[in-house]
C-alpha positions as CSV (number, residue, x, y, z in Angstrom):
1,M,-275.2,118.7,-105.9
2,D,-275.2,114.9,-105.6
3,R,-278.5,113.6,-104.4
4,Q,-278.3,110.2,-102.8
5,T,-281.1,107.8,-102.5
6,P,-282.2,106.7,-99.0
7,A,-280.5,103.3,-99.5
8,E,-277.3,105.0,-100.6
9,K,-277.3,107.2,-97.5
10,I,-277.8,104.1,-95.3
11,E,-275.1,102.2,-97.1
12,Q,-272.7,105.1,-96.8
13,S,-273.3,105.4,-93.0
14,Y,-272.8,101.7,-92.7
15,D,-269.5,101.9,-94.6
16,R,-268.3,104.8,-92.4
17,A,-269.2,102.9,-89.2
18,M,-267.3,99.8,-90.4
19,M,-264.2,102.0,-91.2
20,A,-264.4,103.5,-87.7
21,L,-264.4,100.0,-86.2
22,A,-261.6,98.9,-88.5
23,D,-259.5,101.9,-87.4
24,Y,-260.2,101.0,-83.8
25,L,-259.1,97.4,-84.3
26,T,-256.0,98.0,-86.5
27,H,-254.7,101.1,-84.8
28,Q,-255.7,100.5,-81.2
29,H,-257.6,103.8,-80.9
30,D,-259.3,104.8,-77.7
31,A,-262.6,103.0,-77.2
32,A,-264.4,106.1,-76.0
33,A,-263.2,108.1,-79.1
34,T,-264.4,105.3,-81.4
35,V,-267.8,105.2,-79.7
36,D,-268.1,109.0,-80.1
37,R,-267.1,108.7,-83.7
38,L,-269.8,105.9,-84.3
39,I,-272.4,108.1,-82.5
40,G,-271.5,111.0,-84.8
41,I,-271.9,108.7,-87.9
42,L,-275.2,107.1,-86.8
43,D,-276.9,110.0,-85.0
44,R,-277.7,112.1,-88.1
45,D,-281.0,113.5,-89.2
46,A,-280.3,112.5,-92.8
47,L,-279.7,108.9,-91.8
48,R,-282.9,108.8,-89.7
49,D,-284.8,110.3,-92.5
50,A,-283.4,107.8,-95.0
51,I,-284.2,104.8,-92.8
52,T,-287.8,106.2,-92.2
53,E,-288.2,106.7,-95.9
54,V,-287.1,103.1,-96.7
55,L,-289.4,101.7,-94.0
56,V,-292.4,103.7,-95.1
57,D,-291.8,102.8,-98.7
58,S,-291.6,99.1,-97.9
59,R,-295.0,99.4,-96.1
60,V,-296.6,101.3,-98.9
61,H,-295.1,99.2,-101.7
62,P,-294.5,95.8,-100.1
63,R,-292.5,93.2,-102.2
64,S,-294.4,90.4,-103.8
65,K,-293.5,86.9,-102.6
66,S,-291.7,86.3,-105.9
67,D,-289.4,89.3,-105.3
68,E,-288.2,88.2,-101.9
69,P,-284.7,86.8,-101.6
70,V,-284.5,83.1,-101.1
């Protein structure tokens, strides 16, 4: 079984959401169906758990000033 890191789960959900939006824009899908698809992608326990884990980890192990992007 492939175990994804929390960041990978978040990135995968982002990619799926972008694909749903691209489908809507390029194929003129129904807006309501696209919103339902986005909710299905974003309203998952695994995604919420991954976001929570990343946020908690960032509080427990904050970046040093030298590690922050410029």
